[in-house]
C-alpha positions as CSV (number, residue, x, y, z in Angstrom):
1,X,116.9,-5.0,120.6
2,X,117.1,-8.2,122.0
3,X,119.1,-10.9,120.7
4,X,115.9,-12.4,118.9
5,X,114.8,-9.8,117.2
6,X,112.4,-8.4,119.6
7,X,111.9,-4.3,119.8
8,X,112.7,-2.5,122.8
9,X,110.7,-1.2,125.8
10,X,111.4,2.6,125.9
11,X,108.0,4.4,126.1
12,X,106.6,5.3,129.1
13,X,102.5,6.7,129.5
14,X,104.2,10.3,128.7
15,X,105.2,9.0,125.3
16,X,102.4,6.8,124.8
17,X,99.8,9.7,125.5
18,X,102.0,12.1,123.2
19,X,101.9,9.7,120.2
20,X,97.9,8.9,120.8
21,X,97.3,12.7,120.6
22,X,99.5,13.3,117.8
23,X,97.8,10.8,115.7
24,X,94.7,12.5,116.4
25,X,94.9,16.3,116.7
26,X,96.6,16.4,113.2
27,X,94.1,14.4,111.6
28,X,91.0,16.2,112.8
29,X,91.0,19.1,113.6
30,X,92.7,20.6,110.6
31,X,91.4,18.3,107.6
32,X,88.1,16.7,108.6
33,X,85.3,19.0,109.7
34,X,84.9,21.1,106.6
35,X,83.4,17.8,104.6
36,X,81.8,16.7,107.8
37,X,79.6,19.5,107.8
38,X,79.0,18.9,104.6
39,X,77.3,15.9,105.1
40,X,75.6,16.9,108.3
41,X,75.2,20.6,108.1
42,X,74.4,22.2,111.7
43,X,74.1,18.3,113.1
44,X,77.7,18.6,113.0
45,X,78.0,18.0,116.8
46,X,75.4,15.2,116.7
47,X,77.7,13.5,114.4
48,X,80.8,14.0,116.5
49,X,78.8,12.2,119.8
50,X,78.3,9.7,117.1
51,X,81.8,8.9,116.2
52,X,83.0,9.7,120.0
53,X,80.8,7.2,121.2
54,X,82.0,4.2,118.6
55,X,85.7,5.4,119.1
56,X,85.0,5.1,123.3
57,X,83.7,1.2,122.5
58,X,86.8,0.7,120.4
59,X,88.9,2.5,122.7
60,X,88.1,0.6,125.7
61,X,88.3,-2.9,123.9
62,X,91.6,-1.9,122.3
63,X,92.9,-1.2,126.2
64,X,91.9,-4.5,127.5
65,X,93.2,-6.6,124.9
66,X,96.4,-4.4,124.6
67,X,96.6,-5.8,128.4
68,X,96.3,-9.3,127.5
69,X,98.6,-9.2,124.7
70,X,101.3,-6.7,124.9
71,X,103.1,-6.9,121.6
72,X,103.6,-5.2,118.3
73,X,100.6,-5.4,116.0
74,X,97.3,-4.8,117.9
75,X,94.3,-5.9,116.4
76,X,96.1,-8.0,114.0
77,X,97.2,-10.2,117.0
78,X,94.4,-9.7,118.9
79,X,92.0,-11.0,116.0
80,X,94.6,-13.9,115.4
81,X,94.6,-14.9,119.0
82,X,90.9,-14.7,120.0
83,X,89.5,-15.1,116.3
84,X,91.7,-17.3,114.3
85,X,94.4,-16.4,111.6
86,X,91.9,-15.3,108.9
87,X,90.2,-12.7,111.6
88,X,93.8,-11.3,112.4
89,X,94.8,-10.8,108.6
90,X,91.3,-9.1,107.9
91,X,92.0,-6.4,110.8
92,X,95.7,-6.0,109.7
93,X,95.1,-5.7,106.3
94,X,92.2,-3.3,107.1
95,X,94.7,-1.2,109.0
96,X,97.5,-1.3,106.9
97,X,95.6,-0.1,103.5
98,X,93.4,2.5,105.9
99,X,96.4,3.7,107.6
100,X,98.5,4.1,104.5
101,X,95.6,5.9,102.8
102,X,95.9,8.3,106.1
103,X,99.4,8.9,105.5
104,X,98.9,10.3,102.4
105,X,95.7,12.4,103.6
106,X,98.0,14.2,106.5
107,X,100.8,14.9,103.8
108,X,98.5,16.1,101.4
109,X,96.9,18.2,104.5
110,X,100.6,19.6,105.4
111,X,101.2,20.7,101.2
112,X,97.6,22.4,101.2
113,X,98.6,24.7,103.9
114,X,101.9,25.6,103.0
115,X,102.6,24.7,99.3
116,X,102.7,27.6,96.7
117,X,99.9,27.1,94.2
118,X,100.2,24.1,91.8
119,X,103.3,22.7,94.1
120,X,101.1,20.6,96.7
121,X,102.0,17.1,95.4
122,X,105.7,17.6,94.8
123,X,105.7,19.3,98.3
124,X,103.7,16.4,99.9
125,X,106.2,14.0,98.9
126,X,108.8,15.9,100.3
127,X,107.1,15.8,103.7
128,X,106.8,12.0,103.3
129,X,110.5,11.6,102.9
130,X,111.4,14.1,105.9
131,X,109.0,12.4,108.3
132,X,110.1,9.2,107.0
133,X,113.6,9.8,107.9
134,X,112.7,11.0,111.6
135,X,110.8,7.5,112.0
136,X,113.8,5.7,110.4
137,X,115.8,7.0,113.4
138,X,113.9,5.1,116.1
139,X,110.7,5.4,118.3
140,X,112.4,7.5,121.1
141,X,112.6,10.0,118.5
142,X,109.6,9.9,117.5
143,X,107.7,10.1,120.7
144,X,109.9,13.4,121.5
145,X,109.2,14.7,118.7
146,X,105.6,14.0,118.4
147,X,105.4,15.6,122.0
148,X,106.3,18.8,120.9
149,X,104.1,18.9,117.6
150,X,101.5,18.2,120.1
151,X,102.5,20.9,122.3
152,X,102.7,23.5,119.3
153,X,99.3,22.4,117.7
154,X,97.3,22.8,120.9
155,X,98.9,26.4,121.2
156,X,97.2,27.1,117.7
157,X,94.1,25.8,118.5
158,X,94.0,27.9,121.8
159,X,94.9,31.1,119.6
160,X,91.9,29.8,117.2
161,X,89.7,29.9,120.0
162,X,90.8,33.3,121.4
163,X,90.2,34.8,118.3
164,X,87.1,33.5,117.2
165,X,85.7,34.1,120.7
166,X,86.9,37.9,120.4
167,X,85.5,38.6,117.1
168,X,81.7,39.0,118.5
169,X,79.9,37.0,115.8
170,X,79.4,33.9,117.5
171,X,75.9,32.6,117.3
172,X,74.9,29.2,119.0
173,X,73.4,27.1,115.9
174,X,70.5,24.8,116.7
175,X,71.1,21.2,115.8
176,X,68.6,20.5,113.3
177,X,68.9,24.1,111.7
178,X,70.4,22.8,108.3
179,X,70.6,19.0,107.5
180,X,71.1,18.6,103.9
181,X,71.3,15.0,103.7
182,X,69.3,14.0,106.7
183,X,70.0,11.1,108.8
184,X,72.2,9.3,106.1
185,X,74.1,12.4,106.1
186,X,74.7,12.6,110.0
187,X,75.9,9.4,109.9
188,X,78.5,9.6,107.0
189,X,79.9,12.7,108.5
190,X,80.2,10.7,111.8
191,X,82.2,8.3,109.7
192,X,84.1,10.9,108.4
193,X,84.8,12.2,111.9
194,X,85.7,8.7,112.9
195,X,88.9,9.3,110.9
196,X,89.8,12.0,113.5
197,X,89.8,9.5,116.1
198,X,91.3,6.6,114.8
199,X,94.5,7.5,116.5
200,X,93.7,6.5,120.1
201,X,94.7,3.1,120.0
202,X,98.1,3.9,118.0
203,X,100.1,2.9,121.2
204,X,98.3,-0.6,121.3
205,X,100.2,-1.2,117.9
206,X,103.5,-0.3,119.4
207,X,102.9,-2.4,122.5
208,X,106.3,-4.4,122.5
209,X,107.7,-1.0,122.9
210,X,106.1,0.1,126.0
211,X,107.1,-0.1,129.2
212,X,104.5,-2.0,131.9
213,X,102.3,-2.4,128.9
214,X,99.1,-3.8,131.2
215,X,99.1,-0.6,133.1
216,X,100.8,1.9,130.2
217,X,98.6,1.3,127.2
218,X,94.8,1.4,129.1
219,X,95.8,4.4,130.7
220,X,97.1,6.0,127.6
221,X,94.1,5.3,125.5
222,X,91.9,6.8,127.8
223,X,93.9,10.1,128.3
224,X,94.5,10.9,124.8
225,X,91.1,9.9,123.5
226,X,89.5,12.2,126.4
227,X,91.6,14.9,125.5
228,X,90.9,14.7,121.3
229,X,87.5,14.8,122.3
230,X,87.2,17.6,124.5
231,X,89.3,19.7,121.8
232,X,87.1,18.4,118.8
233,X,83.9,19.4,120.6
234,X,85.1,23.0,120.9
235,X,86.5,23.2,117.9
236,X,83.2,22.0,116.5
237,X,81.1,24.3,118.5
238,X,83.4,27.6,117.7
239,X,83.4,27.0,113.7
240,X,79.9,26.5,113.5
241,X,78.7,29.4,115.4
242,X,81.3,31.8,114.1
243,X,81.2,30.7,110.6
244,X,77.8,29.0,110.4
245,X,77.2,25.6,109.0
246,X,77.2,26.5,105.4
247,X,80.2,28.5,105.5
248,X,82.0,25.6,107.5
249,X,81.2,23.4,104.7
250,X,82.5,25.3,102.0
251,X,85.7,26.6,103.9
252,X,88.9,25.5,102.6
253,X,90.9,26.5,105.6
254,X,88.1,26.8,108.7
255,X,90.2,27.3,111.6
256,X,92.3,29.9,109.9
257,X,89.0,31.5,108.8
258,X,87.6,31.4,112.2
259,X,90.4,32.9,113.8
260,X,90.4,35.6,111.0
261,X,86.7,36.5,111.3
262,X,87.4,39.4,113.9
263,X,89.8,41.1,111.9
264,X,92.9,38.9,113.3
265,X,94.3,38.5,109.8
266,X,97.8,38.3,111.3
267,X,96.5,34.5,112.3
268,X,96.4,33.2,109.5
269,X,100.1,32.2,108.6
270,X,100.1,31.0,112.2
271,X,97.4,28.8,111.9
272,X,98.6,27.3,108.4
273,X,102.2,26.9,110.6
274,X,100.0,25.1,113.1
275,X,98.1,23.0,110.7
276,X,101.1,21.9,108.9
277,X,103.0,21.1,112.1
278,X,100.0,18.9,113.8
279,X,99.6,17.1,110.4
280,X,103.1,16.4,110.3
281,X,102.6,14.8,113.7
282,X,99.9,12.5,112.8
283,X,102.0,11.6,109.7
284,X,104.9,10.6,112.3
285,X,103.0,8.5,114.6
286,X,101.2,6.9,111.7
287,X,104.3,5.6,109.8
288,X,105.4,4.4,113.6
289,X,102.0,2.1,113.9
290,X,101.8,1.0,110.0
291,X,105.5,-0.5,110.6
292,X,104.8,-2.2,113.9
293,X,101.8,-3.8,112.3
294,X,103.5,-5.1,109.6
295,X,106.1,-6.4,111.4
296,X,103.6,-8.6,113.3
297,X,102.1,-9.7,109.8
298,X,105.5,-10.5,108.4
299,X,106.6,-12.7,111.9
300,X,103.5,-15.1,110.7
301,X,103.9,-14.9,107.2
302,X,101.2,-12.9,106.4
303,X,103.1,-10.3,104.5
304,X,106.6,-11.2,103.0
305,X,109.1,-12.3,105.7
306,X,111.7,-9.6,104.9
307,X,109.5,-7.2,106.1
308,X,110.2,-8.7,109.7
309,X,113.7,-7.4,109.8
310,X,114.6,-4.8,112.8
311,X,117.4,-2.4,112.3
312,X,120.4,-3.3,114.2
313,X,121.0,-0.1,115.4
314,X,117.6,2.2,115.5
315,X,115.5,-0.7,116.4
316,X,113.0,-0.2,113.7
317,X,111.2,-2.3,111.0
318,X,113.3,-0.6,108.8
319,X,112.6,-2.8,105.3
320,X,108.6,-2.5,106.1
321,X,109.2,1.3,106.7
322,X,110.9,2.3,103.4
323,X,108.5,0.8,101.3
324,X,105.8,2.3,103.2
325,X,107.4,5.3,102.3
326,X,107.7,4.7,98.8
327,X,103.9,3.5,98.4
328,X,102.7,7.0,100.4
329,X,104.9,8.9,97.8
330,X,102.7,7.6,95.0
331,X,99.6,8.1,97.1
332,X,100.0,11.8,97.4
333,X,100.8,12.1,93.6
334,X,97.6,10.4,92.5
335,X,94.6,10.5,95.3
336,X,92.9,13.8,96.6
337,X,92.5,14.6,100.6
338,X,88.5,14.0,100.5
339,X,89.2,10.6,99.1
340,X,91.8,9.4,101.1
341,X,89.9,10.2,104.4
342,X,86.9,8.0,103.2
343,X,89.1,4.9,102.3
344,X,91.0,5.5,105.6
345,X,87.8,5.6,107.4
346,X,86.6,2.5,106.0
347,X,90.1,0.4,106.4
348,X,89.9,0.9,110.1
349,X,86.4,0.8,110.9
350,X,87.2,-3.0,109.7
351,X,89.9,-3.2,111.8
352,X,88.3,-2.1,115.1
353,X,85.3,-4.1,114.3
354,X,87.7,-7.0,114.6
355,X,88.6,-5.6,117.7
356,X,85.2,-5.3,119.4
357,X,84.7,-8.7,118.2
358,X,88.3,-10.1,119.8
359,X,87.1,-8.4,123.1
360,X,83.9,-10.3,123.6
361,X,85.4,-13.4,123.7
362,X,87.5,-12.4,126.7
363,X,86.9,-13.8,129.8
364,X,85.5,-11.8,133.1
365,X,89.1,-11.5,134.6
366,X,90.4,-10.0,131.4
367,X,87.4,-7.7,131.0
368,X,87.4,-3.5,131.5
369,X,83.7,-3.3,129.9
370,X,80.5,-5.4,129.6
371,X,80.0,-7.4,126.7
372,X,77.2,-5.2,125.4
373,X,79.5,-2.7,125.1
374,X,81.9,-4.8,122.8
375,X,78.7,-5.6,120.4
376,X,77.8,-1.7,120.3
377,X,81.1,-0.9,119.3
378,X,81.5,-3.9,116.5
379,X,77.6,-2.6,115.2
380,X,78.8,1.0,115.0
381,X,81.8,0.3,113.0
382,X,79.4,-1.2,110.4
383,X,76.9,1.0,110.4
384,X,79.6,4.1,109.9
385,X,81.4,2.0,107.2
386,X,78.2,1.6,105.6
387,X,77.6,5.0,105.6
388,X,80.7,6.3,104.1
389,X,80.7,7.8,100.5
390,X,80.3,5.2,97.8
391,X,83.5,5.6,96.3
392,X,85.4,4.8,100.0
393,X,83.0,1.7,100.3
394,X,83.6,-0.1,96.8
395,X,87.4,1.2,96.9
396,X,87.4,-0.5,100.2
397,X,85.9,-3.5,99.5
398,X,87.8,-4.1,96.4
399,X,91.2,-3.8,98.2
400,X,90.1,-6.3,101.1
401,X,88.8,-9.1,98.5
402,X,92.5,-8.3,96.9
403,X,94.1,-8.9,99.9
404,X,92.2,-12.0,101.0
405,X,92.5,-13.7,97.7
406,X,96.3,-13.3,97.7
407,X,96.6,-14.5,101.3
408,X,94.3,-17.7,100.3
409,X,96.5,-18.5,97.0
410,X,100.0,-17.8,99.0
411,X,98.6,-20.5,101.8
412,X,97.5,-22.9,98.9
413,X,101.0,-22.5,97.3
414,X,103.0,-23.1,100.4
415,X,100.9,-26.4,100.9
């Protein structure tokens, strides 16, 4: 930590890619494909393509903004700098509440795979406490642990691919064979699948801790998103082909069932361990990203200023981190996985809408993509957010309105 309270630049490209992949692989592969298939049916791959297009536009917008503003906070900072303080708060608050819900979803995913019957919620609390402790020990340990987890997760996915392909049950599924909810269902599935992509710009929220940020951040975002897209596409095609769209939609553990389809029952515990490990990796990176955004908002007094405190030894925003741990522990005791995914997607789509709007205002010298691509990304965020389950939309609007109202009252009291 420097004498002015700023964070230390310790992360290189490999670390940044690992954190991005750790945020995506665990979030998507093991938790979101079944509910997405329930909405889109055999058009799951089409929904994935829509989600990937919106994510790609968002990723490029985040990359060009991060190169210009290499500090902690991500789109919260970009919104403030390019559009004004209210836009910054809109993005930062959407990120904080959306990603806090993501943390609950990841902890719950771990518990679903490894906890005995009836013990999933207590186990999820233990997971939050354990992962929170790792994050509290500093960003270098976070990056190292995430890199190990990503490697193990990809190895498990490779096992699932081999077992599924060897089952002899793979059948190509026409994309319009069974679409239970029509075009709306496809868009809703795309919105849910966006939850799986939303980790690609996690490193942008940690821009103050990256070496050579103008070069490292865009490169890491591009690499991590490309790898995750290839993994998701392979998993979507494999699970659809082996299980079929209806069975996939109702599967509690679709990857384990895909691997076991050819009689490889021994793969069940291995896949469960891989799912728990991958979700833990996503939780690790998520908590780090939320802490840095909270730090940036606290510096501007959009959140209580004591959240800006940085630990003198471990160089992490420890006050914000401990509050986050407590909130996520409460959430895992009261929410279910599907609601957490929808609520998270809504908040994060608002966050990336702001990123695209901010990127539109950048000068030609700062741009990495044409303005029409930023406009397409912003429109895509609005469409996917509106298509999410009604409970997610209503809850998200209510929480966003509450945050805006509290900020308004706080500003007036200060004056």
